[in-house]
N, C-alpha and C positions, 0 to 999 in steps of 0.2 A: 644475389646482392653482393657477395664476396667477389665474384668475377668482375662486376662493374667497377668495384673499388680498385681492384688490381689493375684493370685497364686504365683507369684514371691516373693511378700512380705511375704507371709505365709511360703514359703519354706525357705526364708532367716531367718525368726524369729525362726523357729523350729530347724534350723541347725546352729544357731549362735555359739553354743558350739563346733562345729566341728573345728572352727578356733581359739578357746581359748587355750592358752598354758596349758599343763597338769602339775599339781603340782608335785614337786619332793619329794618323800618319803625317809626318812632316813633309814627305815627298808625295805629291799628288800624282797618282797614276791615271790610267785612262778612266774617264768618268763612267764608261760603260761597265767596268768592273764594280765600281761603287754602287751603281744602280742595280746591277745584277744581285749584289749582296743584299741590298735593301729589299729587292723583290722576293728573294728567297726567304729573308727574315719575315716579311709581311705574310708570305704564304704559310710559313710555319705557324705564325700567330693565328691565322684564319683556321688552319687545320686544328690547332689546339682548342680554339674557342668552339668550333663546330663539334669536335668530339666531346668536349666538356658538356656542351648543351645537350647532346644526345644522351650522355650518361645521366645528367640531371633529370632529363625527361623520363628516362627509363626508371630511375629510382622513384620519381614522383608517381609513376604508374604503379609500381609495386606497392608504394605506401597507400595509394587509394584503394588498391585491391585488398590489402590487409585490413583496412578499416571498414570495408563494405560488410553489411550484415549477412550472416549465413543464409543460404537459401531457405532453410527450414523456418528461421525467424521471420524472413520476409513473407513467406507463404502464410505463416500463422497470423501476421498482422493484417493480412487481407481478409481474414475471417471476421474481423470486427467492423461494425458499421456504426457511425455516429448517429445518435438519435436525438432529436430536439425535444426539449421539455419546455413547458410554458412559464418558466421562471429562470432567473440567473443565479439564484442562491444555491448553496452547497446541498447536494443530495446525500442523505445519511443512510437510507435503507430502502429496500425494495422487497416486495413479496407478492406472490400470486396464489390465488385459491383455485385457479383453473388454468389450463393452457393459454387462455386468452384474457382473463380478467385479473388485474392486479393494481397495486398502489405503490407510489413512491412518496417518501416524506423527506423534509429537509429543513434548512434554517429559515428563520423569519416567517414561520407559519406555512411553509411551502408544502403543498399537498396536491397530488394529481392522480388521475385514474386512467387506466387503459382497458379497452375491450377488444383489442386486436393483437394481443400478444406482445405489446410493448412497442409497436411500430409508431403509434401516435398516442399522445397524452393530453388529457383535458384537465384544466385546473378545477379543484374542488375546495369546498370550505366545510367547516363543522358547524352545523346548525345551532349547536348549543354554545358556540363561542362567537362573540361579535368581532367585527373586522379589526378593531383597534386592539382587542385582547389577543386575537389569534396571531397577529404579527409579532407579538412579544415572545412567542414560544419557539423553541427549537425542537422540532419533532425528530427523534433520533432512532426509534425502533417501530417497525410495523410487522405484524404477524397475522396470517389468515389461515383458516382451515374450514372448508365446506361452507363458505359464506359468512363465517363468524370471524371477526377481527378485533385486534387490540393495537393501540398506539401508545407509546410512551414519549413524553416530552420534558423539556426543562424550560423554566422552573417546573418542579415535580408536577406531572400531569399524567393521568391515565384515562384513555377513552376506549369504549367498547361498542361494537356493532353486532347485531344478529341478522341483519338483512343485506349483507354484502356491501355495506357502506352507505346505504340510502339514509339511515339515521344513526346517530351516535349518542351514547350515554356517557356522562362523566362519572368516573368511579372515584369516590373519596378514598384517600389513603391516610392511615394513622400518622400523626406527627411523631409518634414514638417508633416508627419504622427504623430499624437499624440500617443506616446508610441510605443512599438514593437508589431507586430502581434503575437498573442498567440494561436489563433484557427481559423480554417476555415471550412466551411461546404458546400459541393457541394449540390445545391438545384435544379438544372435542367440544360437544355442546355445553355451553356455560362453563367450560373448563379451561384453565390456563396455568402455566408455571412461570414464576417470576423470580429473578435473582437480583440482589442489591450489591452496591459497591463494598459492603462489609462482609459479603459472602453468605448472607441470609437467603435461604431458598424457601419459597412459599408456593402452595398450590391452592387453587379455588375450584369448587365444583358447583357454585351457585352464582356465576357471572360477576364475581368480585365482591359479593356481599360479605363474605368471610374468607379469611386466608389461614391456612394451616402450615405452621413451620415444619420444615423437614430437617433442619440442622439444629441440634440441641445445644450446641456450645459455640460461642463466638470465636472467631480466629484469634483475637487477642487473648482470650482465656486459654485456648489451646496452646498458643506459643508460650504463655507464662507457665503453663503446666509442664511443658516438655522442653523448656529452655536449655536443659542440660543435654539434649539429644544431639547436639552438634550441627544444627541447621545454621549455616552461615548466613548472617544478615538478619536473623530473626529478631535480634534486639533492636533493630532499626525499623521495625515494621510500623507503618503510620496508621494502620487500621483499615486501609483500603486495598482492594485487589482490582486488577484491570484485565481487559481482553479475555473475559470469561468465554470459554467454548464448551458447548454441550454436544455429546454424541447421541446417537439414536436410542440408546438405552437409558438416558437420563444422567449419565456420569458427566462431571465437570472437570475442567482443568483451567487454572487461572494463575496469574502472575502477581507477585507483590508489586505495589505501586513504584517501588524503587528498582524493580527488576533483579533483585539479588537472590531470590529463590522463587519456587513455584509451588502450587498446592493442587491437590486432587480431592474429589469427593464423589462418592457413589451412593445411590439410593439405599437406605438402610443404615448408613454410617451416622454416628452421632456428631462427628466433627470432621473438619477438613484435615488432611494429612499434608504437612509441609515436606518439601524435598529440596536438597541441595541442587543448584544448577550445575550442569556438566561442563561449564566453560567459565573462564575468568571474566568474560565480558557479561555485561548486564543483559538480561533477557528482555526482548521487546514484545514477542508474541509467540504463542504455541498453539497447537491444534491436534486433532485426531486424524490418524490414517484410516481411510475407509476399511471397515472390517475389523478394526481393533477398538 
C-alpha cells in the first residue's frame, strides 16, 4: 500500500504543471504551437487521471481483501444449517434425551418436539394448561434424561414428565422459595436439581414432592458476615445472581447481578464463596473449562 501511495505522490508532483494556468502572451505565434501545448497538457491530464484511477482501484482491492473473512471462519460458517421451527417467538432452551428426540421451549408458550435429531420440529402443547393460559408463559429452561423431563417458565411455573413428554404434571412451588427458579437439571428417575436467582440450590428425589436445600446460608448473609474480606462490590449486592453455570460434578459459578464480583459453590459447602473479578470491567458471563 505504501508503494501505491508513493507512486501517486510522484505522479502528482511530475504533473503539477498540468493544472497550472498557461501564461497569456501578447504576441500570437503560430497557432500550431498553442494547439500542441494544449494537446500535451490534455495528454498529461489523461495520464494523471488514468494512473490515479488505477491506484484507487488497487487500494480498493486491497481494502476489500483485508475486510474479507478468514478462510477458517468462512469454512466454520458453512457447518451451520438454518432449521425452521413452527413459531416465530424467541427460543430460550433446547435439550435432547436421545440422539433423535428432543424439545425446544420459548416465549409466548412456545414448545416443540423433534424425533429426527432436530431436522424438523412439530408444535406441542401442555395438556394441563389451556391455550389462553399457556401463551402467557415464557418457557425458559428444559432438561431431559432417559425420557424424564422438566420445564421452568415465567411467571413461576414448573412442569414434569415421566413418559418423554406425552403427559405433563404441574409441580407446585412454595411461595417462600428464596428467589425465582432459574435452572433445573434432570439427574435421574424422579430426581432433579434446581437453583434460584438467590443462589438457593435444591434437590428432589420424589418427582418434586419435596425439595432438600443444599446451601445452608443465603448469599446476603454470607456477604454480611464476611463484608470485611475485601470483596469489591459486595456492599452493592442486590440479592440476585445471574448466568449460573454448573459443571459435571455439581459445582456452580455465578455472577452478581451488577457484574462486580462472582461466586462459587461446591457440593458439601454451607455457603457460596465470593471472589473479586480480575478485571476493572463488569463481568457478563463465566463458565467452566472442560475437565476443570
